[in-house]
N, C-alpha and C positions, 0 to 999 in steps of 0.2 A: 292644350289643357294643362301643361306643366305650370303655366302661369297661375292657374286656379289653385293648384296645390300650395304655391307660395302665398297666394292671397288668403286661402283658408287658414293657413298657419298663423297669419296675422291676427285672426279672430279666435285663436286657440282651438281650431278644428284640425284634427290630425288627418292628413290626406297624403296618399302616395300615388305617384304616376306609375302605371303598369310597367313601363320600361325599367324602373328601378327594382322590380321584384320578379320580372319574368321576361321572356323573349318577346320583343315587339311584334314579331311575325306570327305569334301563337294564334291558334283558332279561338274564335269568340267563346266557344263552349268551354274551353280550358280557363279562360279569364273569368267566366261566370262561375265555374266550379271553385276556383281559387277564392273569389269574392265571397261566395256562400260559405265555404269552409272556414274562412278567416273573419267572417262577420263584417264585411265591407259593403258599402253601397257603390254601385257602378254609376259614375257621373260621366256622361258621354254626349257626343253629337252624332253618333253612329246609330241609325235607326235599327240596325240588326240586333242590338242587345235587347231592346224592348220586344221585338218580334220573337227572339229566342226564348225569352222568359214566358211570353204568352203561349208559344208553341209547345213548350215542355210542361206547362201547367204548374210549374214550380212556384212556391210562394216566397222564395228568396233566391238571389239577393234582390234588394230594391234597385230599380234602375231609374235614374233621373236623366231625361233627355234635355239637352241644352241646345236650343235651335236659334241661331242668330247668324248674321252674315259676318260679324266681326267678333272674334274670340278674345280680343284684348281686354283684360279686366279693368284697364284704366278707362274704358268707354262703356263697358257693360256694368250696369248697376246690379248689385246683389242685395 
């Protein structure tokens, strides 16, 4: 997903990879709380984030699930 942060910046979309702001081994709930508190959208291929949002009944942060076999932005069209 780091490649998507770089690609997003090309289109003037500010994006950060979680590993640049927090512990990569952190619980999903902590990542979701950070995103909510800092008004970020979670862009992920991990289904747990959508499930966590639904289970808590929270209205933020937004979660975008990216489902594909190849995560390389040079072959994935945005």
